[in-house]
DOGUBA-990125 format. One record per atom (N, C-alpha, C): atom name; residue in one letter; y, z, x. Coordinates in steps of 0.001 Angstrom, whole numbers. Layout:
<atoms>
site; code; Y; Z; X
CA; A; Y; Z; X .
...
</atoms>
This chain:
<atoms>
site; code; Y; Z; X
N; M; 42228; -16384; -14637 .
CA; M; 40980; -16888; -15165 .
C; M; 40286; -17793; -14137 .
N; I; 41053; -18723; -13561 .
CA; I; 40463; -19629; -12577 .
C; I; 39978; -18839; -11371 .
N; R; 40787; -17861; -10954 .
CA; R; 40392; -17043; -9819 .
C; R; 39103; -16284; -10128 .
N; S; 38943; -15756; -11330 .
CA; S; 37724; -15048; -11738 .
C; S; 36520; -15981; -11702 .
N; L; 36723; -17215; -12166 .
CA; L; 35625; -18194; -12137 .
C; L; 35253; -18543; -10701 .
N; A; 36246; -18677; -9835 .
CA; A; 35979; -18999; -8437 .
C; A; 35209; -17870; -7760 .
N; I; 35610; -16623; -8046 .
CA; I; 34904; -15478; -7469 .
C; I; 33471; -15426; -7996 .
N; A; 33301; -15648; -9306 .
CA; A; 31957; -15637; -9894 .
C; A; 31096; -16747; -9297 .
N; A; 31679; -17920; -9091 .
CA; A; 30924; -19034; -8502 .
C; A; 30529; -18717; -7066 .
N; A; 31448; -18118; -6311 .
CA; A; 31135; -17757; -4926 .
C; A; 30036; -16709; -4860 .
N; L; 30099; -15715; -5745 .
CA; L; 29047; -14702; -5775 .
C; L; 27714; -15296; -6179 .
N; S; 27734; -16208; -7140 .
CA; S; 26486; -16857; -7562 .
C; S; 25901; -17676; -6429 .
N; A; 26738; -18412; -5730 .
CA; A; 26261; -19237; -4613 .
C; A; 25693; -18366; -3512 .
N; A; 26337; -17229; -3268 .
CA; A; 25834; -16325; -2237 .
C; A; 24508; -15706; -2629 .
N; A; 24276; -15525; -3921 .
CA; A; 23034; -14905; -4392 .
C; A; 21857; -15866; -4356 .
N; I; 22096; -17155; -4411 .
CA; I; 21005; -18131; -4478 .
C; I; 20079; -18040; -3271 .
N; P; 20583; -18034; -2038 .
CA; P; 19656; -17945; -915 .
C; P; 18814; -16677; -934 .
N; M; 19383; -15572; -1376 .
CA; M; 18630; -14333; -1387 .
C; M; 17469; -14402; -2384 .
N; T; 17714; -14960; -3563 .
CA; T; 16653; -15018; -4561 .
C; T; 15685; -16158; -4266 .
N; A; 16149; -17189; -3590 .
CA; A; 15290; -18336; -3317 .
C; A; 14536; -18178; -2000 .
N; A; 14921; -17192; -1195 .
CA; A; 14280; -17024; 105 .
C; A; 12816; -16651; -72 .
N; A; 11975; -17333; 643 .
CA; A; 10546; -17044; 581 .
C; A; 10233; -15836; 1464 .
N; S; 9086; -15271; 1248 .
CA; S; 8646; -14134; 2044 .
C; S; 8279; -14594; 3451 .
N; P; 8554; -13764; 4470 .
CA; P; 8114; -14133; 5809 .
C; P; 6595; -14262; 5889 .
N; A; 5875; -13521; 5046 .
CA; A; 4413; -13610; 5048 .
C; A; 3956; -14963; 4506 .
N; L; 4504; -15389; 3386 .
CA; L; 4098; -16676; 2809 .
C; L; 4550; -17824; 3697 .
N; D; 5756; -17719; 4263 .
CA; D; 6222; -18758; 5190 .
C; D; 5267; -18909; 6380 .
N; A; 4898; -17776; 6979 .
CA; A; 3987; -17828; 8134 .
C; A; 2621; -18357; 7727 .
N; F; 2117; -17934; 6574 .
CA; F; 819; -18388; 6084 .
C; F; 829; -19898; 5876 .
N; Q; 1879; -20398; 5243 .
CA; Q; 1961; -21834; 4978 .
C; Q; 2038; -22641; 6270 .
N; S; 2789; -22169; 7250 .
CA; S; 2944; -22954; 8473 .
C; S; 1778; -22790; 9443 .
N; I; 1244; -21584; 9571 .
CA; I; 197; -21352; 10568 .
C; I; -1194; -21614; 9999 .
N; C; -1509; -21045; 8860 .
CA; C; -2861; -21195; 8297 .
C; C; -3024; -22545; 7597 .
N; W; -2207; -22810; 6592 .
CA; W; -2370; -24039; 5819 .
C; W; -1806; -25256; 6553 .
N; G; -659; -25123; 7168 .
CA; G; 21; -26261; 7776 .
C; G; -689; -26870; 8964 .
N; T; -1646; -26175; 9528 .
CA; T; -2399; -26705; 10671 .
C; T; -3733; -27294; 10236 .
N; S; -3915; -27460; 8941 .
CA; S; -5144; -28049; 8380 .
C; S; -6395; -27308; 8837 .
N; D; -6285; -25986; 8919 .
CA; D; -7413; -25130; 9270 .
C; D; -8003; -25452; 10638 .
N; D; -7148; -25902; 11546 .
CA; D; -7552; -26184; 12924 .
C; D; -7293; -24922; 13746 .
N; Y; -8342; -24309; 14237 .
CA; Y; -8260; -23039; 14967 .
C; Y; -7268; -23107; 16122 .
N; V; -7400; -24097; 16985 .
CA; V; -6539; -24213; 18159 .
C; V; -5094; -24487; 17742 .
N; A; -4893; -25363; 16768 .
CA; A; -3540; -25668; 16299 .
C; A; -2882; -24444; 15662 .
N; A; -3659; -23643; 14943 .
CA; A; -3113; -22432; 14325 .
C; A; -2657; -21439; 15403 .
N; L; -3466; -21254; 16422 .
CA; L; -3069; -20356; 17519 .
C; L; -1823; -20873; 18232 .
N; K; -1774; -22164; 18461 .
CA; K; -607; -22755; 19130 .
C; K; 641; -22576; 18266 .
N; A; 512; -22788; 16958 .
CA; A; 1656; -22615; 16055 .
C; A; 2138; -21169; 16066 .
N; A; 1208; -20229; 16067 .
CA; A; 1591; -18812; 16111 .
C; A; 2278; -18472; 17427 .
N; D; 1681; -18882; 18536 .
CA; D; 2240; -18559; 19842 .
C; D; 3629; -19182; 20026 .
N; T; 3807; -20406; 19547 .
CA; T; 5094; -21086; 19638 .
C; T; 6159; -20378; 18804 .
N; S; 5733; -19706; 17736 .
CA; S; 6663; -19016; 16836 .
C; S; 6896; -17558; 17223 .
N; G; 6458; -17163; 18411 .
CA; G; 6758; -15827; 18905 .
C; G; 5731; -14755; 18580 .
N; W; 4560; -15134; 18093 .
CA; W; 3504; -14155; 17841 .
C; W; 2920; -13727; 19181 .
N; R; 2444; -12477; 19248 .
CA; R; 1879; -11931; 20474 .
C; R; 451; -11475; 20239 .
N; E; -365; -11571; 21301 .
CA; E; -1747; -11109; 21206 .
C; E; -1776; -9627; 20870 .
N; T; -2824; -9217; 20138 .
CA; T; -3005; -7822; 19773 .
C; T; -4478; -7474; 19889 .
N; D; -4764; -6181; 19969 .
CA; D; -6149; -5727; 20099 .
C; D; -6867; -5590; 18761 .
N; V; -6166; -5860; 17663 .
CA; V; -6798; -5790; 16346 .
C; V; -7913; -6830; 16299 .
N; T; -9046; -6475; 15741 .
CA; T; -10135; -7450; 15626 .
C; T; -10629; -7506; 14185 .
N; A; -11062; -8670; 13806 .
CA; A; -11625; -8871; 12470 .
C; A; -13132; -8717; 12550 .
N; P; -13739; -8156; 11523 .
CA; P; -15199; -8088; 11526 .
C; P; -15784; -9490; 11343 .
N; D; -16956; -9703; 11897 .
CA; D; -17634; -10985; 11697 .
C; D; -18122; -11076; 10258 .
N; E; -18104; -12277; 9734 .
CA; E; -18557; -12502; 8361 .
C; E; -20072; -12677; 8344 .
N; D; -20729; -12015; 7408 .
CA; D; -22177; -12166; 7268 .
C; D; -22531; -13630; 7034 .
N; G; -23534; -14103; 7751 .
CA; G; -24008; -15469; 7565 .
C; G; -23251; -16521; 8338 .
N; V; -22236; -16116; 9102 .
CA; V; -21468; -17070; 9895 .
C; V; -21609; -16711; 11363 .
N; S; -22012; -17682; 12160 .
CA; S; -22062; -17502; 13612 .
C; S; -20666; -17784; 14155 .
N; I; -19945; -16735; 14521 .
CA; I; -18567; -16873; 15004 .
C; I; -18592; -17382; 16438 .
N; T; -17852; -18465; 16682 .
CA; T; -17768; -19017; 18037 .
C; T; -16480; -18617; 18729 .
N; D; -15412; -18408; 17961 .
CA; D; -14116; -18034; 18530 .
C; D; -13367; -17166; 17534 .
N; K; -12592; -16205; 18042 .
CA; K; -11687; -15459; 17179 .
C; K; -10541; -14917; 18000 .
N; A; -9408; -14750; 17329 .
CA; A; -8200; -14276; 17999 .
C; A; -7358; -13486; 17012 .
N; A; -6449; -12682; 17552 .
CA; A; -5544; -11890; 16726 .
C; A; -4146; -11946; 17322 .
N; R; -3165; -11998; 16433 .
CA; R; -1763; -12022; 16830 .
C; R; -972; -11104; 15906 .
N; E; 179; -10624; 16403 .
CA; E; 1085; -9815; 15587 .
C; E; 2509; -10279; 15820 .
N; K; 3345; -9981; 14824 .
CA; K; 4757; -10324; 14944 .
C; K; 5567; -9365; 14091 .
N; A; 6651; -8844; 14665 .
CA; A; 7583; -7998; 13911 .
C; A; 8420; -8905; 13013 .
N; V; 8824; -8357; 11870 .
CA; V; 9593; -9115; 10889 .
C; V; 10987; -8520; 10791 .
N; D; 11999; -9371; 10668 .
CA; D; 13361; -8891; 10472 .
C; D; 13395; -7985; 9248 .
N; G; 14109; -6877; 9354 .
CA; G; 14196; -5949; 8238 .
C; G; 13059; -4945; 8216 .
N; G; 12213; -4972; 9221 .
CA; G; 11085; -4039; 9292 .
C; G; 9803; -4678; 8820 .
N; G; 8742; -4115; 9232 .
CA; G; 7436; -4645; 8861 .
C; G; 6794; -5422; 9983 .
N; R; 5518; -5669; 9802 .
CA; R; 4731; -6359; 10814 .
C; R; 3747; -7297; 10131 .
N; L; 3632; -8483; 10687 .
CA; L; 2630; -9453; 10246 .
C; L; 1487; -9421; 11251 .
N; T; 259; -9427; 10751 .
CA; T; -928; -9490; 11605 .
C; T; -1728; -10711; 11202 .
N; L; -2122; -11500; 12182 .
CA; L; -2841; -12746; 11963 .
C; L; -4210; -12651; 12623 .
N; L; -5265; -12870; 11855 .
CA; L; -6630; -12891; 12380 .
C; L; -7206; -14274; 12104 .
N; I; -7641; -14951; 13145 .
CA; I; -8169; -16310; 13011 .
C; I; -9548; -16362; 13652 .
N; S; -10490; -16994; 12947 .
CA; S; -11825; -17177; 13527 .
C; S; -12378; -18530; 13110 .
N; R; -13355; -18980; 13882 .
CA; R; -14083; -20197; 13503 .
C; R; -15531; -20024; 13901 .
N; G; -16387; -20722; 13178 .
CA; G; -17808; -20628; 13451 .
C; G; -18583; -21566; 12559 .
N; L; -19895; -21295; 12435 .
CA; L; -20787; -22134; 11640 .
C; L; -21584; -21278; 10665 .
N; R; -21699; -21785; 9459 .
CA; R; -22605; -21196; 8474 .
C; R; -23820; -22110; 8445 .
N; H; -24977; -21549; 8714 .
CA; H; -26204; -22334; 8783 .
C; H; -26847; -22376; 7404 .
N; L; -26977; -23578; 6863 .
CA; L; -27598; -23802; 5559 .
C; L; -28815; -24693; 5712 .
N; S; -29677; -24701; 4728 .
CA; S; -30873; -25552; 4789 .
C; S; -30498; -27028; 4805 .
N; T; -29320; -27366; 4284 .
CA; T; -28866; -28758; 4262 .
C; T; -28049; -29129; 5489 .
N; G; -27876; -28191; 6408 .
CA; G; -27115; -28445; 7631 .
C; G; -26022; -27424; 7821 .
N; D; -25423; -27457; 8988 .
CA; D; -24360; -26508; 9306 .
C; D; -23050; -26898; 8642 .
N; V; -22287; -25882; 8262 .
CA; V; -20954; -26067; 7697 .
C; V; -19982; -25315; 8594 .
N; K; -18906; -25989; 9014 .
CA; K; -17871; -25350; 9827 .
C; K; -17060; -24416; 8939 .
N; V; -16775; -23227; 9443 .
CA; V; -15992; -22237; 8707 .
C; V; -14827; -21789; 9589 .
N; T; -13633; -21880; 9046 .
CA; T; -12449; -21369; 9726 .
C; T; -11773; -20387; 8777 .
N; T; -11452; -19205; 9278 .
CA; T; -10777; -18201; 8462 .
C; T; -9457; -17842; 9129 .
N; C; -8390; -17896; 8343 .
CA; C; -7061; -17531; 8802 .
C; C; -6537; -16481; 7824 .
N; K; -6426; -15242; 8301 .
CA; K; -6019; -14128; 7451 .
C; K; -4711; -13545; 7967 .
N; L; -3739; -13443; 7071 .
CA; L; -2451; -12886; 7431 .
C; L; -2199; -11649; 6581 .
N; S; -1898; -10533; 7223 .
CA; S; -1593; -9281; 6533 .
C; S; -144; -8913; 6789 .
N; F; 522; -8384; 5762 .
CA; F; 1910; -7963; 5840 .
C; F; 1959; -6505; 5427 .
N; N; 2440; -5617; 6300 .
CA; N; 2384; -4187; 6025 .
C; N; 3582; -3675; 5217 .
N; K; 4140; -4508; 4388 .
CA; K; 5224; -4138; 3490 .
C; K; 4853; -4570; 2072 .
N; P; 5393; -3900; 1074 .
CA; P; 5127; -4342; -298 .
C; P; 5580; -5786; -502 .
N; Y; 4813; -6539; -1238 .
CA; Y; 5130; -7936; -1558 .
C; Y; 4832; -8106; -3052 .
N; P; 5714; -7582; -3915 .
CA; P; 5435; -7534; -5352 .
C; P; 5343; -8892; -6044 .
N; T; 5854; -9936; -5428 .
CA; T; 5799; -11264; -6074 .
C; T; 4749; -12176; -5451 .
N; L; 3829; -11620; -4674 .
CA; L; 2835; -12448; -3981 .
C; L; 2014; -13297; -4953 .
N; I; 1521; -12717; -6028 .
CA; I; 672; -13467; -6958 .
C; I; 1464; -14599; -7608 .
N; S; 2663; -14321; -8080 .
CA; S; 3461; -15377; -8714 .
C; S; 3918; -16417; -7689 .
N; D; 4247; -15995; -6468 .
CA; D; 4622; -16948; -5423 .
C; D; 3454; -17870; -5073 .
N; S; 2240; -17315; -5014 .
CA; S; 1069; -18147; -4702 .
C; S; 821; -19151; -5821 .
N; Q; 995; -18717; -7064 .
CA; Q; 783; -19611; -8203 .
C; Q; 1799; -20753; -8184 .
N; T; 3031; -20445; -7843 .
CA; T; 4058; -21487; -7740 .
C; T; 3711; -22469; -6632 .
N; W; 3275; -21962; -5488 .
CA; W; 2948; -22829; -4348 .
C; W; 1750; -23716; -4652 .
N; V; 674; -23133; -5179 .
CA; V; -534; -23913; -5461 .
C; V; -318; -24832; -6658 .
N; G; 476; -24392; -7610 .
CA; G; 792; -25242; -8756 .
C; G; -149; -25080; -9932 .
N; G; -718; -23913; -10091 .
CA; G; -1608; -23681; -11224 .
C; G; -2063; -22247; -11272 .
N; A; -2734; -21921; -12348 .
CA; A; -3259; -20566; -12514 .
C; A; -4422; -20340; -11551 .
N; P; -4624; -19107; -11116 .
CA; P; -5751; -18808; -10221 .
C; P; -7094; -19120; -10880 .
N; D; -8076; -19429; -10057 .
CA; D; -9438; -19677; -10540 .
C; D; -10207; -18382; -10752 .
N; A; -9772; -17325; -10110 .
CA; A; -10397; -16007; -10245 .
C; A; -9384; -14968; -9826 .
N; G; -9696; -13711; -10141 .
CA; G; -8838; -12626; -9711 .
C; G; -8446; -11723; -10851 .
N; D; -7375; -10978; -10610 .
CA; D; -6845; -10053; -11610 .
C; D; -5347; -9923; -11359 .
N; A; -4737; -8847; -11836 .
CA; A; -3288; -8682; -11690 .
C; A; -2842; -8565; -10237 .
N; T; -3737; -8161; -9325 .
CA; T; -3363; -7973; -7920 .
C; T; -4097; -8909; -6962 .
N; L; -4893; -9835; -7487 .
CA; L; -5655; -10764; -6656 .
C; L; -5680; -12143; -7310 .
N; A; -5373; -13154; -6528 .
CA; A; -5452; -14536; -7000 .
C; A; -6328; -15325; -6034 .
N; V; -7314; -16051; -6578 .
CA; V; -8223; -16873; -5779 .
C; V; -8129; -18309; -6285 .
N; Y; -7947; -19241; -5337 .
CA; Y; -7828; -20660; -5678 .
C; Y; -8841; -21458; -4856 .
N; Y; -9420; -22474; -5457 .
CA; Y; -10298; -23419; -4767 .
C; Y; -9509; -24711; -4622 .
N; V; -9287; -25123; -3380 .
CA; V; -8449; -26290; -3119 .
C; V; -9117; -27217; -2120 .
N; G; -8840; -28494; -2256 .
CA; G; -9293; -29466; -1274 .
C; G; -8412; -29383; -46 .
N; M; -9004; -29522; 1125 .
CA; M; -8242; -29469; 2374 .
C; M; -7430; -30746; 2529 .
N; G; -6267; -30596; 3099 .
CA; G; -5415; -31755; 3333 .
C; G; -4022; -31305; 3688 .
N; A; -3195; -32266; 4039 .
CA; A; -1820; -31968; 4408 .
C; A; -970; -31777; 3157 .
N; G; 154; -31106; 3334 .
CA; G; 1074; -30907; 2217 .
C; G; 636; -29765; 1320 .
N; K; 1046; -29855; 75 .
CA; K; 745; -28820; -908 .
C; K; -758; -28804; -1202 .
N; P; -1340; -27627; -1437 .
CA; P; -2777; -27562; -1730 .
C; P; -3163; -28420; -2944 .
N; N; -4324; -29059; -2854 .
CA; N; -4880; -29855; -3945 .
C; N; -5830; -28954; -4729 .
N; H; -5331; -28365; -5792 .
CA; H; -6087; -27392; -6590 .
C; H; -7218; -28110; -7325 .
N; V; -8478; -27828; -6934 .
CA; V; -9633; -28509; -7537 .
C; V; -10399; -27608; -8494 .
N; G; -10187; -26309; -8453 .
CA; G; -10909; -25387; -9325 .
C; G; -12366; -25270; -8934 .
N; K; -13083; -24416; -9664 .
CA; K; -14505; -24207; -9371 .
C; K; -15315; -25480; -9540 .
N; A; -14975; -26265; -10558 .
CA; A; -15733; -27489; -10843 .
C; A; -15606; -28521; -9729 .
N; G; -14537; -28494; -8951 .
CA; G; -14325; -29494; -7911 .
C; G; -14716; -29060; -6518 .
N; M; -15348; -27898; -6391 .
CA; M; -15688; -27382; -5060 .
C; M; -16625; -28311; -4291 .
N; G; -17688; -28781; -4928 .
CA; G; -18658; -29644; -4254 .
C; G; -18036; -30952; -3808 .
N; A; -17251; -31551; -4687 .
CA; A; -16593; -32820; -4351 .
C; A; -15610; -32624; -3196 .
N; A; -14875; -31519; -3197 .
CA; A; -13927; -31260; -2112 .
C; A; -14656; -31101; -784 .
N; L; -15774; -30376; -796 .
CA; L; -16534; -30169; 438 .
C; L; -17056; -31501; 977 .
N; S; -17445; -32397; 84 .
CA; S; -17954; -33709; 495 .
C; S; -16851; -34672; 917 .
N; N; -15614; -34376; 546 .
CA; N; -14495; -35288; 822 .
C; N; -13423; -34633; 1683 .
N; G; -13806; -34145; 2844 .
CA; G; -12825; -33608; 3775 .
C; G; -12879; -32108; 3956 .
N; G; -13268; -31380; 2911 .
CA; G; -13391; -29945; 3064 .
C; G; -12823; -29167; 1898 .
N; L; -13228; -27923; 1820 .
CA; L; -12839; -27005; 763 .
C; L; -12184; -25784; 1385 .
N; S; -11087; -25349; 811 .
CA; S; -10468; -24089; 1220 .
C; S; -10467; -23143; 37 .
N; I; -10754; -21904; 324 .
CA; I; -10621; -20857; -673 .
C; I; -9417; -20028; -245 .
N; L; -8389; -20051; -1071 .
CA; L; -7169; -19316; -791 .
C; L; -7195; -18025; -1594 .
N; K; -6949; -16904; -910 .
CA; K; -6950; -15594; -1576 .
C; K; -5631; -14895; -1276 .
N; F; -5030; -14340; -2312 .
CA; F; -3776; -13614; -2181 .
C; F; -3962; -12264; -2842 .
N; Q; -3828; -11196; -2070 .
CA; Q; -4028; -9843; -2585 .
C; Q; -2729; -9061; -2442 .
N; Q; -2278; -8521; -3561 .
CA; Q; -1020; -7788; -3620 .
C; Q; -1327; -6319; -3841 .
N; D; -1211; -5519; -2779 .
CA; D; -1395; -4072; -2890 .
C; D; -34; -3411; -3036 .
N; S; -22; -2140; -3357 .
CA; S; 1253; -1443; -3560 .
C; S; 2076; -1345; -2279 .
N; D; 1421; -1381; -1125 .
CA; D; 2138; -1232; 133 .
C; D; 1899; -2358; 1131 .
N; A; 1241; -3444; 704 .
CA; A; 922; -4530; 1635 .
C; A; 557; -5801; 882 .
N; G; 522; -6896; 1623 .
CA; G; 55; -8168; 1095 .
C; G; -950; -8773; 2054 .
N; I; -1969; -9445; 1506 .
CA; I; -2989; -10095; 2331 .
C; I; -3134; -11519; 1830 .
N; L; -3085; -12479; 2752 .
CA; L; -3188; -13893; 2431 .
C; L; -4308; -14473; 3283 .
N; V; -5267; -15151; 2673 .
CA; V; -6432; -15665; 3391 .
C; V; -6661; -17129; 3042 .
N; D; -6916; -17927; 4063 .
CA; D; -7335; -19324; 3897 .
C; D; -8680; -19440; 4608 .
N; Q; -9733; -19578; 3823 .
CA; Q; -11070; -19747; 4404 .
C; Q; -11539; -21149; 4064 .
N; S; -11734; -21949; 5112 .
CA; S; -12080; -23360; 4902 .
C; S; -13510; -23656; 5319 .
N; Y; -14067; -24627; 4623 .
CA; Y; -15435; -25087; 4873 .
C; Y; -15408; -26594; 4982 .
N; S; -16031; -27134; 6036 .
CA; S; -16115; -28582; 6189 .
C; S; -17416; -28938; 6876 .
N; K; -17864; -30148; 6610 .
CA; K; -19122; -30622; 7205 .
C; K; -18871; -31358; 8481 .
</atoms>
């Protein structure tokens, strides 16, 4: 009996890291996109330091944003798969003045069936928009865990350091994670 309990405990302990392990896509997104506080140069440095390599993939320019810089990186993932990182920065010209825009998009070419629930756990609340395969959150920019402000807090966040729109898209064969930040 004791031996059976010991074996069961050992198997349970061995299973914990596997079930608790985060996705390489979410880990990279948190450290490169969010963890650098939407700083274009810091995000590139974090990617390069972590073994990402330049790639010829390019992101389309966003309508209404004058892009000043953009870069792309790729990285192979243990167990197969590839992460692609597209980062850009620029200005959105408004009648009230220019707003800095930084976009950090990470794509994972493998199924990520728990992306929506993982994003909800990380942000700490229900999405502000989306559906079963898309979650959109409005958060105040800052260090640490995202400060979920919702649609009602977007203006205040933009006036107090910046606003990020986090998007998580779960497709049948891929995952897409986007952090698009706006600051004055």
